[in-house]
MARNUFI-225255 format. One record per residue (C-alpha): residue number from 1; residue in three letters; x, y, z. Coordinates in steps of 0.05 Angstrom, whole numbers. Layout:
N
PT, NUM, ALA, X, Y, Z
...
***
This chain:
265
PT, 1, MET, -1781, 2193, 843
PT, 2, ASN, -1856, 2188, 837
PT, 3, ALA, -1856, 2129, 885
PT, 4, ILE, -1930, 2095, 889
PT, 5, PRO, -1942, 2044, 936
PT, 6, ILE, -1990, 1984, 910
PT, 7, HIS, -2030, 1930, 960
PT, 8, SER, -2065, 1893, 910
PT, 9, ILE, -2063, 1860, 845
PT, 10, ASP, -2126, 1882, 826
PT, 11, ASP, -2108, 1954, 834
PT, 12, PRO, -2133, 1992, 768
PT, 13, ARG, -2063, 2022, 763
PT, 14, ILE, -2023, 1970, 751
PT, 15, ALA, -2072, 1940, 695
PT, 16, LEU, -2018, 1933, 647
PT, 17, PHE, -1972, 1901, 687
PT, 18, ARG, -2025, 1842, 694
PT, 19, GLU, -2012, 1830, 617
PT, 20, VAL, -1941, 1820, 614
PT, 21, LYS, -1952, 1744, 616
PT, 22, GLU, -1994, 1757, 551
PT, 23, SER, -1956, 1789, 491
PT, 24, GLU, -2007, 1801, 454
PT, 25, LEU, -2043, 1833, 505
PT, 26, LEU, -1986, 1879, 525
PT, 27, ASN, -1977, 1892, 448
PT, 28, LYS, -2052, 1914, 432
PT, 29, HIS, -2029, 1968, 475
PT, 30, GLY, -1965, 1980, 441
PT, 31, MET, -1925, 1964, 502
PT, 32, PHE, -1867, 1911, 519
PT, 33, VAL, -1839, 1897, 579
PT, 34, ALA, -1768, 1898, 605
PT, 35, GLU, -1744, 1849, 667
PT, 36, GLY, -1694, 1864, 717
PT, 37, GLU, -1656, 1920, 744
PT, 38, HIS, -1601, 1921, 690
PT, 39, LEU, -1652, 1922, 623
PT, 40, VAL, -1697, 1966, 660
PT, 41, ARG, -1641, 2019, 666
PT, 42, ARG, -1620, 2013, 597
PT, 43, LEU, -1699, 2020, 576
PT, 44, LEU, -1697, 2084, 624
PT, 45, HIS, -1631, 2114, 581
PT, 46, SER, -1640, 2092, 518
PT, 47, SER, -1692, 2129, 468
PT, 48, TYR, -1743, 2094, 484
PT, 49, GLU, -1801, 2118, 516
PT, 50, THR, -1823, 2087, 596
PT, 51, HIS, -1887, 2082, 614
PT, 52, SER, -1885, 2062, 683
PT, 53, LEU, -1846, 2015, 728
PT, 54, LEU, -1862, 1964, 778
PT, 55, VAL, -1813, 1951, 834
PT, 56, GLU, -1791, 1924, 903
PT, 57, LYS, -1771, 1974, 945
PT, 58, ALA, -1706, 1951, 951
PT, 59, CYS, -1700, 1961, 874
PT, 60, ALA, -1733, 2031, 872
PT, 61, ASP, -1682, 2051, 915
PT, 62, LYS, -1629, 2026, 870
PT, 63, LEU, -1660, 2065, 808
PT, 64, ALA, -1673, 2125, 840
PT, 65, ALA, -1620, 2165, 813
PT, 66, ASP, -1647, 2139, 744
PT, 67, THR, -1718, 2161, 747
PT, 68, ALA, -1698, 2225, 780
PT, 69, ASP, -1735, 2290, 756
PT, 70, ARG, -1775, 2245, 706
PT, 71, ASP, -1851, 2251, 712
PT, 72, LEU, -1860, 2176, 716
PT, 73, PRO, -1903, 2133, 756
PT, 74, VAL, -1859, 2088, 793
PT, 75, TYR, -1906, 2026, 834
PT, 76, THR, -1879, 1994, 888
PT, 77, VAL, -1902, 1929, 915
PT, 78, ASP, -1875, 1873, 957
PT, 79, LYS, -1846, 1808, 924
PT, 80, LYS, -1901, 1764, 936
PT, 81, LEU, -1944, 1812, 890
PT, 82, ILE, -1894, 1823, 834
PT, 83, ARG, -1880, 1742, 828
PT, 84, LEU, -1954, 1738, 823
PT, 85, ILE, -1960, 1791, 765
PT, 86, ALA, -1894, 1770, 731
PT, 87, GLY, -1901, 1703, 729
PT, 88, TYR, -1830, 1680, 736
PT, 89, ASP, -1773, 1697, 774
PT, 90, PHE, -1732, 1723, 726
PT, 91, ASN, -1745, 1803, 741
PT, 92, ARG, -1707, 1803, 799
PT, 93, GLY, -1746, 1854, 827
PT, 94, ALA, -1757, 1902, 776
PT, 95, LEU, -1815, 1913, 711
PT, 96, ALA, -1818, 1968, 667
PT, 97, LEU, -1860, 1981, 608
PT, 98, GLY, -1833, 2018, 550
PT, 99, VAL, -1875, 2045, 491
PT, 100, ARG, -1866, 2010, 419
PT, 101, ARG, -1854, 2049, 363
PT, 102, ALA, -1858, 2020, 279
PT, 103, LEU, -1782, 1990, 262
PT, 104, PRO, -1767, 2027, 201
PT, 105, SER, -1758, 2002, 134
PT, 106, PRO, -1680, 1984, 111
PT, 107, ASP, -1679, 2040, 69
PT, 108, HIS, -1674, 2092, 130
PT, 109, TRP, -1618, 2069, 164
PT, 110, MET, -1569, 2042, 108
PT, 111, PRO, -1501, 2077, 119
PT, 112, PRO, -1472, 2116, 51
PT, 113, VAL, -1448, 2077, -11
PT, 114, ALA, -1378, 2095, 11
PT, 115, ASP, -1379, 2073, 80
PT, 116, LYS, -1362, 2002, 97
PT, 117, ALA, -1405, 1960, 129
PT, 118, ARG, -1437, 1893, 159
PT, 119, LEU, -1509, 1871, 168
PT, 120, VAL, -1540, 1817, 192
PT, 121, ILE, -1612, 1796, 160
PT, 122, CYS, -1658, 1744, 196
PT, 123, PRO, -1707, 1722, 144
PT, 124, GLU, -1748, 1675, 205
PT, 125, ILE, -1721, 1667, 267
PT, 126, ASN, -1770, 1644, 307
PT, 127, ASP, -1732, 1621, 370
PT, 128, ALA, -1741, 1680, 419
PT, 129, GLU, -1675, 1655, 456
PT, 130, ASN, -1636, 1653, 396
PT, 131, LEU, -1664, 1718, 357
PT, 132, GLY, -1649, 1760, 426
PT, 133, ALA, -1568, 1725, 421
PT, 134, ILE, -1565, 1742, 358
PT, 135, LEU, -1588, 1814, 374
PT, 136, ARG, -1542, 1812, 433
PT, 137, THR, -1483, 1788, 392
PT, 138, ALA, -1496, 1836, 332
PT, 139, ALA, -1494, 1893, 383
PT, 140, ALA, -1424, 1870, 413
PT, 141, PHE, -1398, 1861, 334
PT, 142, GLU, -1411, 1934, 320
PT, 143, VAL, -1459, 1919, 262
PT, 144, ALA, -1491, 1970, 217
PT, 145, GLY, -1558, 1941, 240
PT, 146, VAL, -1599, 1879, 228
PT, 147, ILE, -1662, 1875, 180
PT, 148, LEU, -1728, 1823, 204
PT, 149, GLY, -1753, 1790, 150
PT, 150, GLU, -1834, 1787, 156
PT, 151, ARG, -1836, 1713, 190
PT, 152, CYS, -1783, 1733, 240
PT, 153, ARG, -1797, 1735, 314
PT, 154, ASP, -1813, 1802, 346
PT, 155, PRO, -1753, 1834, 372
PT, 156, PHE, -1792, 1864, 435
PT, 157, TYR, -1824, 1798, 452
PT, 158, ARG, -1811, 1785, 535
PT, 159, ARG, -1759, 1729, 528
PT, 160, THR, -1721, 1766, 468
PT, 161, LEU, -1711, 1832, 496
PT, 162, ARG, -1682, 1802, 563
PT, 163, VAL, -1638, 1753, 526
PT, 164, SER, -1617, 1807, 483
PT, 165, MET, -1596, 1847, 544
PT, 166, GLY, -1623, 1912, 515
PT, 167, ALA, -1591, 1906, 460
PT, 168, VAL, -1656, 1919, 421
PT, 169, PHE, -1657, 1994, 453
PT, 170, THR, -1592, 2014, 407
PT, 171, LEU, -1581, 1969, 353
PT, 172, PRO, -1605, 1990, 279
PT, 173, MET, -1662, 1952, 269
PT, 174, ALA, -1705, 1948, 209
PT, 175, GLN, -1775, 1910, 192
PT, 176, SER, -1779, 1885, 123
PT, 177, LEU, -1842, 1881, 88
PT, 178, ASP, -1823, 1850, 32
PT, 179, LEU, -1752, 1814, 42
PT, 180, ALA, -1739, 1793, -22
PT, 181, LYS, -1750, 1857, -58
PT, 182, ASP, -1710, 1886, -3
PT, 183, LEU, -1651, 1841, -13
PT, 184, GLN, -1652, 1864, -87
PT, 185, ARG, -1654, 1933, -66
PT, 186, LEU, -1587, 1927, -12
PT, 187, ARG, -1553, 1897, -77
PT, 188, ALA, -1573, 1943, -129
PT, 189, ASP, -1577, 2004, -83
PT, 190, HIS, -1542, 2002, -35
PT, 191, GLY, -1472, 1951, -55
PT, 192, VAL, -1489, 1911, -6
PT, 193, SER, -1466, 1832, -24
PT, 194, LEU, -1510, 1784, 9
PT, 195, VAL, -1474, 1720, 39
PT, 196, ALA, -1518, 1653, 54
PT, 197, THR, -1492, 1621, 120
PT, 198, VAL, -1495, 1548, 105
PT, 199, LEU, -1483, 1480, 123
PT, 200, HIS, -1465, 1450, 53
PT, 201, ASP, -1451, 1464, -15
PT, 202, ALA, -1409, 1527, -1
PT, 203, THR, -1371, 1574, -33
PT, 204, ALA, -1322, 1589, 12
PT, 205, SER, -1294, 1571, 83
PT, 206, LEU, -1292, 1608, 135
PT, 207, PRO, -1225, 1613, 163
PT, 208, ASP, -1206, 1633, 86
PT, 209, TYR, -1251, 1676, 77
PT, 210, THR, -1249, 1762, 75
PT, 211, PRO, -1322, 1793, 68
PT, 212, PRO, -1331, 1852, 20
PT, 213, ARG, -1330, 1926, 45
PT, 214, ARG, -1404, 1917, 46
PT, 215, CYS, -1435, 1857, 62
PT, 216, ALA, -1495, 1817, 90
PT, 217, LEU, -1500, 1752, 130
PT, 218, LEU, -1567, 1710, 124
PT, 219, PHE, -1578, 1663, 175
PT, 220, GLY, -1634, 1607, 170
PT, 221, THR, -1673, 1575, 224
PT, 222, GLU, -1649, 1517, 272
PT, 223, SER, -1684, 1467, 235
PT, 224, GLN, -1686, 1482, 164
PT, 225, GLY, -1628, 1533, 159
PT, 226, LEU, -1639, 1582, 98
PT, 227, GLY, -1684, 1566, 53
PT, 228, SER, -1685, 1562, -34
PT, 229, GLU, -1723, 1636, -41
PT, 230, TRP, -1661, 1671, 5
PT, 231, LEU, -1601, 1621, -21
PT, 232, SER, -1625, 1645, -99
PT, 233, LEU, -1618, 1709, -75
PT, 234, CYS, -1548, 1709, -47
PT, 235, ASP, -1483, 1727, -75
PT, 236, GLU, -1438, 1669, -31
PT, 237, ARG, -1449, 1614, 4
PT, 238, LEU, -1409, 1603, 65
PT, 239, THR, -1393, 1562, 111
PT, 240, LEU, -1364, 1541, 180
PT, 241, PRO, -1319, 1478, 185
PT, 242, MET, -1328, 1434, 243
PT, 243, ALA, -1299, 1371, 265
PT, 244, GLN, -1327, 1300, 294
PT, 245, HIS, -1383, 1291, 251
PT, 246, THR, -1423, 1357, 279
PT, 247, ASP, -1481, 1368, 244
PT, 248, SER, -1496, 1436, 257
PT, 249, LEU, -1481, 1493, 318
PT, 250, ASN, -1541, 1537, 351
PT, 251, VAL, -1555, 1590, 304
PT, 252, ALA, -1541, 1631, 358
PT, 253, VAL, -1461, 1607, 366
PT, 254, ALA, -1457, 1600, 293
PT, 255, ALA, -1477, 1677, 277
PT, 256, GLY, -1423, 1686, 339
PT, 257, ILE, -1364, 1656, 296
PT, 258, PHE, -1386, 1687, 235
PT, 259, LEU, -1392, 1757, 257
PT, 260, TYR, -1327, 1763, 303
PT, 261, HIS, -1291, 1737, 240
PT, 262, CYS, -1317, 1790, 198
PT, 263, SER, -1304, 1838, 250
PT, 264, ARG, -1229, 1834, 244
PT, 265, PHE, -1235, 1857, 163
***
């Protein structure tokens, strides 16, 4: 391990780490931050490049095997300094900077038409924790990929990445620049049925639903659900029946139920 002791927050070698509290500043450098020993380890073993680590000495020892034989700077600091830099205690003594790369368009990773495929589409999920939880759930139920709309939260945002538990590093994701056109292309070129998850005016109820071999589930925002522009493009509208006059579930919780059901077929 290339361990480098740091004793001052003003040390220029950790200048990028001082920007982890300002995601836009970090984005300008093409970086994102992973927090905590577990997430840092997942980054180290992913296909994403790790730029550098900032860790307490105890965490440096725990990550020694993961950073061995790498030309990777590992800056070691005391607990007080890492708290001052990170701003929160979520890091549990370990931060890593990863190098961003552009997400592909949906066409680049679609499974062959002959294969079964389950997709998740998030036109405009803006809540960081909800998006992170949806990505984690999508990975757990082995979806073929997730498509993010133009107005969707950045999946490499600090809190989203943390809640996803590193699913972002392995889950196939695509960034759409024109989601309406991409949805039409999914249906026409890739044989994917578009399924809207809704509270009202559904054409199917989840307990009785058998998903097509190739389908994409669309999840709307917490407050508004799916907008009419997305509903008009869908082949079906699927709902989750609820009791006790419950208005709705958190979108990430609902996504888990929908995806679990569809994974059984």
